[in-house]
C-alpha positions as CSV (number, residue, x, y, z in Angstrom):
1,M,-29.0,-9.4,3.0
2,Q,-30.3,-12.9,3.3
3,T,-27.9,-15.5,4.1
4,T,-27.6,-19.1,4.4
5,F,-25.3,-20.4,5.5
6,T,-25.7,-23.8,7.7
7,P,-24.0,-24.2,11.0
8,E,-21.8,-26.4,10.6
9,Q,-20.5,-24.1,7.9
10,L,-19.9,-21.0,10.2
11,K,-17.9,-23.5,12.6
12,D,-15.2,-21.7,10.2
13,P,-14.5,-18.3,11.6
14,A,-13.6,-16.8,8.0
15,T,-17.2,-18.2,7.3
16,Q,-18.8,-16.7,10.2
17,R,-17.2,-13.0,9.4
18,S,-17.8,-13.0,5.6
19,N,-21.3,-13.8,7.0
20,E,-21.7,-11.1,9.5
21,I,-20.6,-9.0,6.5
22,L,-22.8,-9.9,4.1
23,R,-25.7,-10.2,6.4
24,S,-25.0,-6.3,6.7
25,C,-25.4,-5.2,3.3
26,V,-28.6,-3.8,2.6
27,H,-28.3,-3.7,-1.2
28,C,-27.8,0.3,-1.5
29,G,-25.2,0.7,-4.8
30,F,-23.3,3.5,-3.0
31,C,-20.5,1.5,-3.9
32,T,-20.9,1.7,-7.8
33,A,-20.4,5.5,-7.7
34,T,-16.8,5.4,-5.7
35,C,-15.4,1.8,-7.4
36,P,-12.6,2.6,-10.2
37,T,-13.0,-0.8,-11.6
38,Y,-17.1,-0.3,-12.4
39,Q,-16.8,3.6,-13.7
40,V,-13.8,2.0,-15.8
41,L,-15.6,-1.2,-17.0
42,G,-19.3,-0.4,-16.2
43,D,-19.9,-3.8,-15.4
44,E,-22.1,-4.1,-12.0
45,L,-20.3,-7.9,-11.6
46,D,-17.0,-5.6,-11.7
47,S,-18.4,-3.6,-8.4
48,P,-18.9,-4.0,-4.8
49,R,-22.0,-4.8,-5.0
50,G,-21.9,-7.4,-8.0
51,R,-18.8,-9.1,-6.5
52,I,-21.0,-9.5,-3.1
53,Y,-23.4,-11.7,-4.8
54,L,-20.4,-13.3,-6.5
55,I,-18.8,-13.8,-3.4
56,K,-22.4,-15.2,-1.4
57,D,-23.1,-17.8,-4.2
58,M,-19.7,-19.5,-3.7
59,L,-19.7,-19.3,-0.3
60,E,-23.1,-20.6,0.7
61,N,-22.7,-23.2,-2.0
62,E,-18.8,-24.0,-1.1
63,R,-18.8,-24.6,-4.8
64,V,-15.4,-25.0,-7.0
65,P,-15.1,-21.1,-8.2
66,D,-16.3,-20.6,-12.3
67,E,-13.9,-18.6,-14.0
68,K,-16.6,-15.8,-14.2
69,T,-16.5,-15.3,-10.3
70,V,-12.7,-15.6,-10.4
71,K,-12.7,-13.0,-13.1
72,H,-14.2,-10.3,-11.3
73,I,-12.7,-10.9,-7.7
74,D,-9.5,-10.6,-9.2
75,R,-10.3,-7.3,-11.0
76,C,-11.0,-5.9,-7.5
77,L,-8.5,-3.3,-6.7
78,S,-8.8,-3.5,-3.2
79,C,-8.9,-0.1,-2.6
80,L,-11.5,-0.1,-0.4
81,A,-12.8,3.3,-1.7
82,C,-16.7,1.4,-0.9
83,M,-16.3,0.6,2.5
84,T,-15.4,4.6,2.8
85,T,-18.8,5.4,0.6
86,C,-20.7,2.4,2.4
87,P,-23.7,3.5,5.0
88,S,-24.1,0.1,6.4
89,G,-20.4,-0.2,7.2
90,V,-19.9,-3.4,4.9
91,H,-16.5,-4.3,5.9
92,Y,-15.6,-5.3,2.3
93,M,-11.8,-6.0,2.8
94,H,-12.0,-9.0,5.3
95,L,-14.6,-10.4,2.9
96,V,-12.9,-10.3,-0.8
97,D,-9.9,-11.2,1.2
98,H,-11.7,-14.5,2.5
99,A,-13.1,-15.0,-1.5
100,R,-9.4,-15.2,-2.7
101,A,-8.5,-17.2,0.4
102,Y,-11.3,-19.5,-1.2
103,I,-10.3,-19.4,-4.8
104,E,-6.5,-20.0,-4.1
105,A,-7.4,-22.7,-2.0
106,N,-10.2,-24.2,-4.4
107,Y,-9.6,-23.2,-8.3
108,K,-6.8,-24.4,-10.9
109,R,-5.6,-21.1,-12.7
110,P,-4.3,-21.7,-15.8
111,F,-0.6,-22.6,-16.0
112,S,0.7,-18.7,-17.1
113,E,-1.3,-17.4,-14.3
114,R,0.0,-19.8,-11.9
115,A,3.2,-19.5,-13.1
116,L,3.1,-15.4,-12.8
117,R,2.2,-15.1,-9.5
118,W,4.2,-17.9,-8.0
119,V,7.2,-15.7,-9.2
120,L,5.5,-12.4,-7.7
121,A,5.2,-14.2,-4.2
122,K,8.7,-15.6,-4.7
123,I,10.2,-12.1,-5.6
124,L,8.6,-9.0,-4.2
125,P,8.8,-10.1,-0.4
126,Y,12.3,-10.7,-1.2
127,P,14.8,-7.5,-1.5
128,T,17.4,-8.9,-2.5
129,R,15.8,-11.0,-5.0
130,F,13.5,-8.5,-6.2
131,R,16.8,-6.0,-6.5
132,W,18.3,-8.8,-8.8
133,A,14.8,-9.2,-11.1
134,L,14.9,-5.6,-11.7
135,I,18.0,-5.5,-12.9
136,G,17.1,-8.0,-15.1
137,A,14.1,-6.6,-15.7
138,K,16.2,-3.2,-16.8
139,L,18.4,-4.8,-19.1
140,G,14.9,-6.8,-21.1
141,R,13.1,-3.6,-21.4
142,P,15.3,-3.0,-25.1
143,F,12.9,-6.5,-26.0
144,R,9.5,-5.2,-24.6
145,F,8.0,-5.4,-27.9
146,L,9.4,-9.4,-28.1
147,M,7.1,-10.1,-25.3
148,P,3.8,-11.5,-26.5
149,D,2.0,-10.9,-22.7
150,A,0.7,-7.4,-21.8
151,R,1.8,-9.0,-17.9
152,L,5.2,-9.6,-18.8
153,R,5.8,-5.8,-20.7
154,A,4.2,-4.3,-17.1
155,M,6.9,-6.1,-15.3
156,L,9.5,-4.7,-17.5
157,D,8.2,-1.3,-17.7
158,M,8.1,-1.2,-13.5
159,A,11.9,-1.8,-13.1
160,P,13.1,2.3,-12.2
161,R,15.9,3.1,-15.2
162,N,18.1,3.6,-12.1
163,I,18.7,1.0,-9.7
164,P,18.6,3.0,-6.3
165,P,21.6,1.7,-4.1
166,V,21.5,-0.4,-0.9
167,S,20.9,1.4,2.0
168,R,22.8,0.1,5.5
169,N,20.1,2.0,7.5
170,D,17.6,-1.2,6.4
171,D,19.8,-3.2,8.8
172,P,18.8,-4.4,12.3
173,Q,20.2,-1.5,14.9
174,S,18.8,1.8,16.3
175,F,19.4,5.1,15.9
176,A,20.0,7.8,18.9
177,P,17.7,11.0,18.9
178,K,19.2,14.3,18.2
179,G,18.6,16.1,21.7
180,Q,16.0,14.6,24.1
181,R,14.5,11.6,23.8
182,V,11.0,11.8,23.3
183,K,9.7,8.7,21.3
184,R,11.0,5.3,21.1
185,V,9.6,3.5,17.8
186,A,10.5,0.7,15.7
187,L,10.8,1.4,11.6
188,M,9.1,-1.2,9.3
189,T,11.7,-0.3,5.8
190,G,9.4,-3.1,4.3
191,C,10.4,-5.4,0.9
192,A,9.7,-4.0,-2.2
193,Q,10.4,-0.4,-1.1
194,R,13.8,-1.1,0.5
195,A,14.1,-1.8,-4.1
196,L,12.7,0.5,-5.5
197,N,13.4,3.3,-3.5
198,A,16.1,3.6,-0.3
199,D,15.6,7.3,-0.2
200,I,12.6,6.9,1.3
201,N,13.4,5.2,4.6
202,D,16.7,7.3,4.5
203,A,14.6,10.5,4.8
204,T,12.1,8.7,7.7
205,I,15.0,8.0,9.9
206,R,16.8,11.2,10.0
207,L,13.4,13.1,10.3
208,L,12.4,11.2,13.4
209,R,15.8,11.5,14.9
210,R,15.4,15.1,14.5
211,L,11.9,15.4,16.0
212,G,13.5,13.3,19.0
213,C,12.3,9.9,17.8
214,E,15.0,6.7,18.5
215,V,14.0,5.0,15.6
216,V,14.7,0.8,15.5
217,V,14.5,-1.7,13.5
218,A,14.2,-4.7,14.5
219,E,15.8,-8.2,14.1
220,G,13.5,-10.1,11.9
221,A,10.9,-8.0,10.9
222,G,10.8,-7.9,7.5
223,C,7.7,-8.2,4.5
224,C,4.7,-7.0,6.1
225,G,2.8,-10.0,3.8
226,A,0.3,-7.7,2.0
227,L,1.2,-8.7,-1.4
228,T,1.1,-12.3,-0.4
229,H,-2.0,-12.2,1.2
230,H,-4.2,-10.1,-1.3
231,M,-3.5,-13.0,-3.9
232,G,-5.2,-15.2,-1.5
233,K,-1.8,-16.5,-0.5
234,S,-2.6,-16.6,3.4
235,E,-0.2,-19.2,4.8
236,D,2.8,-17.2,3.0
237,S,1.2,-13.5,4.5
238,H,0.8,-15.6,7.9
239,R,4.5,-16.4,8.1
240,S,6.0,-12.9,7.2
241,A,3.3,-11.3,9.8
242,A,4.3,-13.6,12.7
243,R,8.0,-13.0,11.7
244,N,7.4,-9.1,12.2
245,I,4.7,-9.3,15.1
246,R,7.7,-11.6,16.8
247,A,10.3,-9.0,16.4
248,W,8.4,-5.7,17.6
249,V,6.7,-7.6,20.4
250,R,10.2,-8.7,21.8
251,E,11.1,-4.7,21.2
252,M,7.9,-4.1,23.1
253,D,9.0,-5.9,26.3
254,G,12.2,-5.0,26.1
255,E,13.2,-1.5,26.2
256,G,9.6,-0.2,25.0
257,L,7.7,1.3,21.8
258,D,5.8,3.8,21.3
259,A,5.0,3.7,18.0
260,I,5.8,1.3,14.8
261,V,5.7,3.3,12.0
262,I,4.7,2.4,8.9
263,N,5.5,4.6,5.4
264,T,4.2,2.7,3.1
265,S,0.2,2.6,3.6
266,G,0.1,-0.2,1.8
267,C,1.6,-2.1,4.4
268,G,0.0,-0.3,7.1
269,T,-3.3,-1.0,6.0
270,T,-2.1,-4.4,6.5
271,V,-0.1,-4.4,9.6
272,K,-2.9,-2.7,11.9
273,D,-5.2,-5.2,10.4
274,Y,-3.1,-8.2,12.5
275,G,-5.1,-8.6,14.9
276,H,-8.0,-9.7,12.9
277,M,-5.5,-11.9,10.4
278,F,-4.5,-13.8,13.9
279,R,-7.7,-13.5,16.1
280,N,-7.7,-17.6,16.3
281,D,-4.2,-18.2,16.4
282,P,-1.8,-18.0,19.6
283,L,-0.3,-15.4,18.7
284,A,-3.5,-13.3,19.1
285,D,-3.0,-11.1,21.8
286,D,0.1,-10.3,20.6
287,A,-0.4,-9.5,17.1
288,A,-3.9,-7.0,18.9
289,R,-0.6,-5.0,20.9
290,V,1.2,-4.7,17.4
291,S,-2.3,-3.4,15.5
292,A,-2.6,-1.2,18.1
293,I,0.4,0.9,18.4
294,A,1.0,0.4,13.9
295,M,0.7,3.7,12.4
296,D,1.2,5.5,9.2
297,V,4.5,8.2,10.2
298,S,2.2,11.1,9.0
299,E,-0.2,10.3,12.2
300,L,3.1,10.3,14.3
301,L,4.5,13.4,12.9
302,A,1.4,15.1,13.8
303,R,1.8,14.4,17.3
304,L,5.1,15.7,17.1
305,D,7.1,19.5,17.2
306,L,7.0,19.4,13.4
307,P,8.5,23.0,13.0
308,E,6.4,25.9,10.9
309,G,8.3,26.3,7.8
310,E,7.6,29.3,5.6
311,D,6.3,29.3,2.3
312,K,8.7,27.9,-0.1
313,G,7.2,28.4,-3.6
314,L,6.5,24.9,-4.6
315,T,2.4,23.9,-5.1
316,V,2.4,20.1,-4.5
317,A,-0.4,18.0,-5.4
318,Y,-1.1,15.4,-3.0
319,H,-2.0,11.9,-4.6
320,A,-4.3,10.9,-1.6
321,A,-3.1,6.5,-1.4
322,C,-6.4,4.3,-1.5
323,S,-4.2,2.5,1.9
324,L,-3.9,5.4,3.5
325,Q,-7.7,7.3,2.9
326,H,-9.9,4.4,3.0
327,G,-7.9,1.3,4.3
328,Q,-6.5,3.9,7.7
329,K,-8.7,7.0,7.3
330,V,-5.7,8.4,7.3
331,K,-6.6,12.2,5.5
332,S,-5.5,14.9,6.6
333,E,-2.5,14.3,8.8
334,P,-0.4,14.4,5.2
335,K,-1.6,17.2,3.8
336,A,-1.7,19.9,7.1
337,L,1.8,18.6,7.6
338,L,2.9,19.5,3.9
339,K,1.1,22.8,4.2
340,R,3.2,23.2,7.5
341,A,6.0,22.2,6.6
342,G,5.2,25.6,4.0
343,F,4.4,24.3,0.7
344,R,1.3,25.0,-1.2
345,V,-0.9,21.9,-1.3
346,V,-3.3,20.5,-4.2
347,E,-5.6,17.7,-4.5
348,P,-7.1,16.8,-7.8
349,A,-10.6,16.3,-8.8
350,D,-11.7,13.1,-8.0
351,S,-9.5,11.8,-5.1
352,H,-10.5,9.1,-3.7
353,L,-10.3,7.5,-7.0
354,C,-7.3,4.6,-7.1
355,C,-4.2,5.3,-9.5
356,G,-4.2,1.3,-10.1
357,S,-1.1,0.7,-8.7
358,A,-2.9,-1.3,-6.0
359,G,-0.2,-3.6,-4.7
360,T,0.6,-6.7,-7.8
361,Y,-2.7,-5.3,-9.4
362,N,-0.6,-2.6,-12.5
363,L,1.3,-6.0,-12.9
364,M,-1.8,-8.8,-13.0
365,Q,-4.6,-6.0,-15.3
366,P,-2.2,-3.7,-17.0
367,E,-5.1,-2.7,-19.2
368,I,-7.7,-1.9,-16.3
369,S,-4.4,-0.1,-14.6
370,G,-3.2,1.5,-17.5
371,K,-6.8,3.1,-18.2
372,L,-6.7,4.3,-14.0
373,R,-3.3,5.3,-14.5
374,D,-4.1,7.9,-17.4
375,R,-7.1,9.3,-15.7
376,K,-5.1,10.2,-12.0
377,V,-2.2,11.4,-14.2
378,R,-4.2,13.7,-15.8
379,T,-6.2,15.1,-12.8
380,L,-2.9,16.0,-10.7
381,E,-1.4,18.1,-13.7
382,A,-4.5,19.8,-14.2
383,K,-3.8,21.6,-11.4
384,N,-0.3,22.8,-12.4
385,P,1.8,21.2,-10.2
386,D,5.2,21.7,-9.4
387,L,5.9,18.1,-8.2
388,I,3.3,15.5,-7.0
389,A,3.5,13.8,-3.2
390,A,2.4,10.6,-2.2
391,G,2.8,8.1,1.2
392,N,3.2,4.8,-0.7
393,I,5.8,3.8,-2.6
394,G,3.3,1.6,-5.4
395,C,1.3,4.8,-6.4
396,M,4.7,6.8,-6.6
397,I,5.8,4.3,-9.4
398,Q,2.6,4.0,-11.0
399,I,2.3,7.9,-11.0
400,G,5.8,8.0,-11.7
401,S,5.6,5.8,-15.3
402,G,2.6,8.2,-16.5
403,T,3.5,11.6,-15.7
404,G,6.7,13.9,-16.2
405,L,6.9,15.2,-12.9
406,P,9.3,14.4,-9.9
407,V,6.8,12.2,-7.8
408,V,8.3,12.1,-4.2
409,H,7.1,10.6,-0.5
410,T,5.5,12.8,1.7
411,V,8.1,12.1,4.3
412,E,11.3,13.3,1.5
413,L,9.4,16.7,1.3
414,L,9.0,17.5,5.1
415,D,12.9,15.8,5.7
416,W,13.7,18.2,3.5
417,A,12.1,21.2,4.6
418,T,13.5,20.8,8.3
419,G,17.2,20.4,7.0
420,G,17.4,17.1,5.0
421,P,18.7,16.9,1.4
422,M,16.8,17.3,-1.5
423,P,15.0,14.7,-2.6
424,P,16.7,12.8,-5.7
425,S,13.8,13.3,-7.7
426,L,13.7,16.7,-7.3
427,Q,17.3,16.9,-8.8
428,G,16.9,16.6,-12.1
429,A,14.2,19.6,-11.9
430,E,16.8,21.7,-10.5
431,D,19.0,21.2,-13.1
432,G,16.8,22.6,-15.2
433,Q,13.4,20.8,-15.9
434,A,11.9,23.4,-13.5
435,E,12.5,25.8,-10.7
436,V,12.8,23.9,-7.4
437,P,14.5,26.5,-4.8
438,D,17.2,25.2,-2.8
439,L,15.6,24.8,0.9
440,R,19.3,22.9,2.4
């Protein structure tokens, strides 16, 4: 693709990077076949190729974004399936991130949208605030029918029926390994996950300790910045990311770290991109160091000696989170680990397509998100599984809202299979909804 950025424009690092990405696009259209929004809406402008044209025009002409451009870019899930299928290596993620930051700086949204985005940015990255918001949403759910806006109804629907208790394992501390230490790792405990499901971090800590890891929850680490980053709020996202970088570098320069472990794949994609995000910042070297040792929990577990288990008599439908399969290119490890632990693993048709969660997408684009969720649930249930496993809390909440099957994190199943407690979401099934063997 030809571009016409001026030398002055190319002095801006973000524009320079976008120029490189735009010039690598050859208009082939392969991306349209794997784009969820194009599959649902059938509009070329709701495909990566269409959005690339809109972004190019907006950035080259330095124009104020119009409503049409903003609408189609807002509809992008950032699922990154286009990057997996692109034969030219177009790094769409960096391009759409730049476009969103440009829109945030140059476009005045309607008041209702500004208010919603402000609320999400000020609540979701903060576990205590988010927990109070979930309690409020739970109380407000009976009055859902009074809500005039689908986005407000989606926020009420997001609240789990039972708000999980606070886990003290999320506090800064160090957990000694069971037996000889083989690795020292930092666990990113995150933000939204801590309010929505405290069991995932607890299961991760138990499992890693059982496999010989000292697990550190670093002082000062918190939200990865992904939620605000994908809304174009770069100052907020970089502030969150910088806190993490400083917290983990202190551990790296202290007793040392073999890995920074992340069990929410949306966060993992962002942390692995810290080196790019801070490439022109004084924290550039430290950010690159952090990104270099960041890994999804399944990547680390694949390097450890996970015991081989006997057949558990359970069929697990594995949902591949977009941020894991497309963003991080981690595809085989979670399935291989589940099989090694003794589960029968099946995958749905069109496993490359997004479930519609995508961070805050299901709150800001509930209609499109709902269609994608229903499609994903149909393909998962078609495999007649006993339960569904995923590696991302957003996907778990999204899919769980559309199915009666238990939805659990991959690490919860691996913890259970190697001596940990049964995942709480399976306990109802054990009480009569389905036959679930007791592995304890």
